[in-house]
C-alpha positions as CSV (number, residue, x, y, z in Angstrom):
1,M,9.0,15.8,21.6
2,N,10.3,14.3,18.4
3,V,8.0,11.7,16.5
4,F,8.8,9.5,13.6
5,I,6.2,8.0,11.7
6,K,7.2,4.6,9.4
7,N,4.8,4.1,6.9
8,F,3.9,0.2,5.1
9,G,1.1,-0.6,2.7
10,C,-1.1,1.3,0.8
11,T,-1.9,4.9,-0.4
12,S,-4.6,4.7,2.8
13,N,-1.7,4.2,5.2
14,F,0.3,7.3,3.6
15,A,-2.4,9.4,3.7
16,E,-3.8,8.0,7.8
17,S,-0.2,9.1,8.7
18,Q,0.0,12.6,7.1
19,S,-2.9,13.3,8.4
20,L,-1.9,12.3,12.0
21,A,1.6,14.0,11.5
22,Q,0.1,17.4,10.8
23,E,-2.1,17.0,14.5
24,L,0.6,15.8,15.8
25,N,2.4,18.8,15.1
26,T,-0.5,21.3,16.0
27,K,-0.6,19.9,19.7
28,G,2.7,20.2,20.4
29,F,4.7,17.4,19.1
30,R,7.4,17.7,15.9
31,C,6.2,14.8,13.9
32,Y,7.6,13.4,10.5
33,S,6.2,11.0,8.5
34,Q,7.4,9.3,6.1
35,G,7.2,9.5,2.4
36,W,6.6,6.9,-0.5
37,G,9.6,4.6,-1.1
38,E,10.8,1.0,-0.9
39,D,9.1,-1.1,2.1
40,S,11.9,-3.1,2.3
41,A,14.2,0.1,3.6
42,P,13.8,1.2,7.1
43,F,14.9,5.1,6.1
44,R,14.7,7.1,2.7
45,N,17.8,8.8,3.7
46,E,20.7,10.1,6.5
47,E,18.4,12.6,7.9
48,E,15.7,10.3,8.6
49,L,18.2,8.2,10.4
50,L,19.6,11.3,12.3
51,F,16.1,12.4,13.1
52,V,15.1,8.8,14.4
53,S,18.3,8.4,16.4
54,E,16.8,12.0,18.3
55,C,12.9,10.3,18.6
56,Q,11.2,9.9,21.7
57,A,9.1,7.4,20.2
58,I,8.2,5.9,16.4
59,I,4.9,5.3,15.0
60,V,4.2,2.1,12.8
61,N,1.4,2.5,10.2
62,T,0.8,-1.0,9.4
63,C,-0.8,-3.3,6.3
64,T,-2.6,-6.5,6.1
65,I,-3.1,-7.4,2.7
66,S,0.1,-8.9,1.9
67,G,0.0,-11.1,5.1
68,D,3.7,-13.0,5.1
69,S,5.1,-9.8,3.6
70,E,4.0,-7.6,6.0
71,I,5.0,-9.8,8.8
72,L,8.6,-10.5,7.6
73,L,9.1,-6.2,6.7
74,Q,8.1,-5.9,10.5
75,K,10.7,-8.1,11.4
76,K,13.1,-6.5,9.3
77,F,12.0,-3.5,10.8
78,A,12.4,-4.0,14.4
79,E,15.5,-5.4,14.0
80,D,16.7,-2.5,12.2
81,I,15.8,-0.6,15.1
82,R,17.6,-2.9,17.6
83,K,21.2,-2.6,15.1
84,I,21.3,1.5,15.8
85,G,20.9,0.9,19.9
86,L,17.5,2.9,19.8
87,S,15.4,1.6,23.0
88,I,12.1,3.8,22.8
89,P,8.9,3.3,22.8
90,I,7.4,1.7,19.1
91,I,3.6,2.6,18.6
92,Y,1.9,0.1,16.1
93,M,-1.2,1.1,14.5
94,G,-3.5,0.4,10.9
95,C,-5.1,-2.6,9.7
96,S,-2.4,-5.3,11.3
97,V,-3.0,-4.3,14.9
98,K,-6.8,-4.5,13.9
99,N,-6.8,-7.7,12.3
100,D,-3.7,-9.7,13.1
101,R,-2.2,-8.3,15.9
102,S,-1.1,-12.2,16.9
103,S,1.5,-12.7,14.0
104,L,2.4,-9.0,14.8
105,Q,3.1,-9.0,18.4
106,G,5.2,-12.6,17.2
107,A,7.1,-10.4,14.9
108,V,8.1,-7.2,17.0
109,M,10.4,-6.9,19.6
110,P,9.2,-8.1,23.0
111,K,9.7,-4.3,25.2
112,N,8.7,-1.2,24.6
113,V,5.7,-2.0,22.3
114,L,2.5,-0.8,22.5
115,F,-0.5,-1.7,19.9
116,C,-3.3,0.8,19.6
117,T,-5.9,2.8,17.4
118,R,-5.2,6.1,16.3
119,R,-7.6,8.0,19.2
120,E,-5.4,6.1,21.4
121,I,-2.0,7.4,20.3
122,I,-2.3,11.4,21.7
123,P,-2.7,10.4,25.1
124,F,0.0,7.6,24.8
125,L,2.1,10.3,23.7
126,K,1.4,12.4,26.2
127,V,2.6,10.1,29.1
128,I,5.7,9.2,27.6
129,K,6.6,12.9,26.9
130,S,6.1,13.7,30.9
131,K,8.7,11.1,31.4
132,R,11.5,12.0,28.7
133,T,14.2,14.8,28.8
134,T,13.4,17.8,26.0
135,S,14.7,16.1,22.8
136,L,17.2,17.8,20.4
137,E,15.7,20.1,17.9
138,I,17.2,19.2,14.8
139,P,15.8,19.8,11.6
140,L,12.7,17.7,10.4
141,P,13.9,15.4,7.4
142,I,13.2,17.4,3.9
143,Q,10.6,15.0,1.9
144,S,12.0,13.8,-1.5
145,H,8.9,15.4,-2.9
146,P,7.7,18.1,-0.4
147,E,5.7,19.7,-3.2
148,N,2.8,16.5,-2.9
149,S,0.6,15.6,-0.6
150,W,-1.6,12.9,0.0
151,V,-5.2,13.3,-0.2
152,L,-8.0,10.8,1.0
153,I,-10.9,10.1,-0.8
154,K,-12.5,7.0,-0.2
155,R,-12.1,4.6,2.8
156,A,-13.0,0.7,3.2
157,C,-12.6,-1.5,-0.1
158,T,-15.9,-2.8,-2.1
159,K,-14.1,-4.8,-4.4
160,F,-14.5,-8.6,-1.8
161,C,-11.7,-10.1,-3.8
162,S,-11.5,-13.8,-2.0
163,Y,-8.4,-13.6,-0.3
164,C,-8.4,-10.1,0.8
165,S,-9.2,-9.1,4.4
166,C,-10.0,-5.8,3.7
167,G,-14.1,-6.2,2.7
168,Y,-15.1,-9.5,4.9
169,A,-12.7,-8.6,8.5
170,L,-11.7,-5.0,8.6
171,F,-15.0,-2.8,7.2
172,R,-18.4,-3.6,6.4
173,E,-19.2,-0.8,4.1
174,S,-17.5,1.6,2.2
175,E,-17.2,5.5,2.8
176,C,-16.7,7.3,-0.3
177,V,-15.8,11.4,0.9
178,P,-17.9,13.7,-0.5
179,T,-17.0,15.9,-3.7
180,Q,-17.0,19.3,-1.9
181,E,-15.1,18.0,1.1
182,I,-12.3,16.6,-1.6
183,M,-12.6,19.7,-3.6
184,R,-12.0,22.2,0.1
185,Q,-9.0,19.9,0.7
186,L,-7.1,20.6,-2.7
187,K,-8.3,24.2,-2.4
188,H,-5.9,24.7,0.9
189,L,-3.4,22.9,-0.1
190,W,-2.8,24.5,-3.4
191,A,-3.1,27.8,-0.9
192,S,-0.6,25.7,1.4
193,G,2.0,25.1,-1.3
194,C,1.1,22.0,-2.6
195,K,1.7,21.4,-6.9
196,T,0.5,17.9,-6.6
197,A,-2.3,16.1,-5.1
198,I,-2.0,11.9,-4.6
199,L,-5.6,10.8,-4.6
200,S,-5.6,7.6,-2.0
201,G,-8.1,5.1,-0.6
202,P,-8.3,1.2,-1.2
203,C,-9.6,1.2,-4.9
204,I,-10.3,4.8,-5.4
205,G,-11.5,4.1,-8.8
206,D,-15.0,3.0,-7.7
207,W,-15.1,6.0,-5.6
208,R,-18.6,8.3,-6.2
209,D,-20.2,11.1,-4.7
210,P,-22.3,9.7,-1.5
211,A,-24.9,12.4,-2.5
212,Q,-25.2,12.0,-6.1
213,P,-24.1,8.4,-7.1
214,S,-23.7,9.0,-10.7
215,F,-21.2,11.6,-10.2
216,R,-17.9,9.3,-10.1
217,F,-13.8,8.6,-10.2
218,S,-14.2,9.8,-14.1
219,H,-15.7,12.9,-13.1
220,L,-14.3,13.6,-10.0
221,I,-10.6,13.5,-12.1
222,K,-12.2,16.5,-14.9
223,K,-13.9,18.5,-11.9
224,I,-10.0,18.4,-10.5
225,L,-8.2,19.7,-13.4
226,S,-11.0,21.8,-14.6
227,E,-11.3,23.7,-11.1
228,T,-7.8,23.5,-9.7
229,E,-4.2,24.0,-10.6
230,L,-3.1,21.1,-9.0
231,N,-1.4,18.1,-10.7
232,I,-2.7,14.5,-10.0
233,G,0.2,12.2,-8.9
234,Y,0.4,8.4,-8.2
235,L,-3.2,6.5,-9.5
236,E,-3.4,3.0,-8.3
237,L,-6.3,1.7,-9.7
238,H,-8.6,-1.8,-10.0
239,P,-8.3,-3.2,-13.9
240,K,-12.3,-3.0,-13.5
241,D,-12.4,0.7,-12.9
242,I,-10.5,2.3,-15.8
243,T,-12.9,3.3,-18.1
244,E,-12.4,4.7,-21.6
245,D,-13.2,8.2,-20.3
246,L,-10.2,7.4,-17.7
247,I,-7.9,6.7,-20.2
248,E,-8.8,9.9,-22.2
249,L,-8.5,12.0,-19.0
250,L,-5.0,10.0,-17.7
251,R,-3.5,11.5,-21.0
252,S,-3.3,15.1,-19.3
253,P,-0.1,16.7,-18.8
254,R,-1.4,17.4,-15.3
255,I,-1.8,13.8,-14.5
256,S,1.6,11.7,-13.7
257,K,2.6,9.3,-16.4
258,D,5.9,8.0,-14.0
259,E,3.9,5.2,-12.5
260,L,0.1,4.1,-13.0
261,G,-0.5,1.1,-10.1
262,I,-2.8,-1.3,-12.0
263,P,-2.4,-4.7,-9.7
264,I,-3.7,-7.5,-11.7
265,E,-2.5,-10.5,-9.1
266,S,-2.8,-13.3,-11.9
267,A,-3.6,-13.4,-15.7
268,S,-4.2,-17.0,-15.5
269,D,-8.2,-16.9,-15.8
270,A,-8.7,-20.5,-13.0
271,I,-7.2,-18.3,-10.8
272,L,-8.8,-14.9,-11.9
273,N,-12.2,-16.9,-11.1
274,R,-11.3,-17.5,-7.4
275,M,-10.1,-14.6,-6.8
276,R,-13.5,-13.0,-7.4
277,R,-11.7,-10.3,-9.7
278,G,-14.2,-9.2,-12.1
279,Y,-12.2,-10.0,-15.1
280,D,-10.1,-11.9,-17.3
281,K,-7.3,-12.2,-19.2
282,R,-8.8,-11.4,-22.5
283,Y,-10.1,-7.9,-20.6
284,L,-6.9,-7.3,-19.1
285,D,-5.2,-7.6,-22.8
286,T,-7.3,-5.3,-24.2
287,L,-7.3,-3.0,-21.4
288,F,-3.7,-2.7,-21.5
289,H,-3.4,-2.4,-25.5
290,Q,-6.0,0.5,-25.0
291,I,-3.8,2.3,-22.3
292,Y,-0.3,2.0,-23.9
293,A,-1.8,3.1,-27.5
294,A,-3.6,6.1,-25.3
295,I,0.1,7.0,-23.3
296,P,2.6,5.0,-25.2
297,S,5.0,7.1,-22.1
298,V,3.4,6.2,-19.5
299,R,4.9,4.2,-16.6
300,I,2.5,1.2,-15.6
301,S,3.4,-0.8,-12.7
302,T,1.4,-4.0,-11.6
303,D,1.3,-6.8,-8.4
304,W,1.3,-10.4,-9.0
305,I,0.3,-13.4,-6.3
306,I,1.9,-16.4,-6.2
307,G,0.7,-19.7,-4.3
308,F,-3.1,-19.3,-4.5
309,P,-5.6,-21.7,-3.5
310,Q,-4.7,-24.9,-6.3
311,E,-2.7,-23.4,-8.5
312,N,-0.8,-25.1,-11.4
313,K,2.4,-24.7,-12.2
314,S,0.9,-23.9,-16.3
315,D,-1.0,-20.3,-14.0
316,V,2.3,-19.3,-13.3
317,V,3.5,-20.3,-16.7
318,E,0.5,-18.1,-18.4
319,T,1.1,-15.2,-16.0
320,L,4.8,-15.2,-16.9
321,D,3.7,-15.1,-20.8
322,F,1.0,-12.0,-20.0
323,L,3.2,-9.7,-18.3
324,E,6.1,-10.5,-20.8
325,K,3.5,-9.0,-23.3
326,F,3.7,-5.3,-22.3
327,P,6.4,-3.0,-20.9
328,F,5.2,-2.9,-17.4
329,S,7.9,-1.1,-15.3
330,R,7.7,-2.9,-12.2
331,I,6.0,-6.0,-11.2
332,D,5.8,-6.4,-7.3
333,V,5.5,-10.3,-6.4
334,Y,3.7,-11.2,-3.5
335,P,3.3,-14.8,-1.7
336,Y,-0.2,-15.4,-1.2
337,S,-1.2,-15.7,2.6
338,K,-4.2,-17.3,4.1
339,R,-6.9,-14.9,5.8
340,S,-9.3,-16.2,8.1
341,G,-12.9,-15.6,7.6
342,T,-11.8,-14.7,3.5
343,P,-13.7,-17.6,1.2
344,A,-10.1,-18.1,-0.2
345,D,-9.4,-19.9,3.2
346,G,-11.4,-22.3,3.1
347,M,-9.7,-23.5,-0.5
348,P,-7.6,-26.4,-1.0
349,Q,-4.5,-25.0,-0.6
350,I,-1.3,-25.9,-2.4
351,S,1.6,-27.8,-0.7
352,A,4.9,-25.7,0.7
353,T,6.7,-27.7,-2.0
354,K,4.8,-26.8,-4.9
355,F,4.9,-23.0,-3.9
356,K,8.4,-22.8,-3.8
357,T,8.2,-24.3,-7.7
358,H,6.3,-22.0,-8.4
359,W,8.2,-19.2,-6.7
360,E,11.3,-20.2,-8.3
361,L,9.7,-20.3,-11.7
362,A,8.7,-17.1,-12.0
363,K,12.0,-16.1,-10.6
364,G,14.1,-17.7,-13.1
365,Y,12.5,-16.3,-15.5
366,P,14.7,-14.7,-17.9
367,S,12.8,-11.9,-20.1
368,L,11.6,-10.4,-16.8
369,R,14.4,-10.6,-14.1
370,K,15.1,-6.7,-14.2
371,T,11.1,-6.2,-13.7
372,L,10.3,-8.6,-11.1
373,H,10.9,-7.2,-7.6
374,F,10.7,-10.4,-5.3
375,L,11.1,-8.2,-1.7
376,F,11.8,-12.3,-0.1
377,D,13.3,-15.6,-1.0
378,W,10.9,-18.6,-0.8
379,K,13.2,-19.8,2.4
380,Q,12.4,-16.5,4.3
381,I,8.8,-16.9,3.7
382,M,9.0,-20.6,4.7
383,G,10.9,-19.9,8.0
384,N,8.3,-17.5,8.5
385,R,5.7,-20.2,8.5
386,S,5.0,-23.4,10.6
387,N,7.0,-26.0,9.3
388,G,5.1,-27.9,6.5
389,Q,2.2,-25.7,6.8
390,S,0.4,-25.4,3.5
391,F,-0.6,-22.8,2.0
């Protein structure tokens, strides 16, 4: 039985899906987990599309952090599945299922849909397998980077930003994977032919060994570089977790310079303070000057949230001016989404009209047109919300 896993969201999801695919393959299924790429593209290549056409089930690993963007992406994926004429069960798992199921149910096709936890997936698939005919043994798609592998080093977020549900609604305490277990996995990957490990999890930069809290992320990186031959791939780091000793380690030729993810979310001190990000614009300015000075060839991507509570035009202009100062390789722009149970949910929200003005201001900024990436336009975002609803 062929099973395809579609991934949305952060590196944690890709690591979890990779682990699930490996487990399913040991239990008699032929499972393929989609690798890293553009969220808006349903399939990475023709091989994936061919494999999906012969699948008996699709698993969608969802993400709740980006809110409106996530729901719009889920709608688009459901439409893409309908367009290619597939009528097979689609199993939704992950953060949106845990925290925002009602919005997800409204976004996806009403038939052949299941919502479940990871532990429920295998029993569901066994039932589906018992009712389906034998699938064609077509080749599994080839990953775009087959020698890369995801390694989960941390579960749950410890930052408690005012707008994010990860700390407030989804998890109650962080769990860091012990050094010994991480090193065991890495050495096994190397023995299996893996060349590059992608360390994953929410805000991995504040990882620390559970048994020895003074052993932090920079120490782990140093240990990996000294005790294995693996390269370290894409890293996404919270700005507050990037220390001078970590910047020095990032200069290693075995750590990817192709893309370092550092989500700033804003460069307005007023917004950053309400977001509870733990830094201000001056801190960011110093940080990026340090990184680019130490590693001139590095490609840094970042994220920006527009429409945060009490946001003014000056906050948008301040962030645009900051982003213009540095050679970011990519800036992903997301609309702010209200999250029940978070501090930002109780803050005064901006109007839809104001959001449109801010969104269009950013989209039309001449010097950043090639760098800013908007998954949707403001009309699509507003169409996903109640008519006239505040943000």
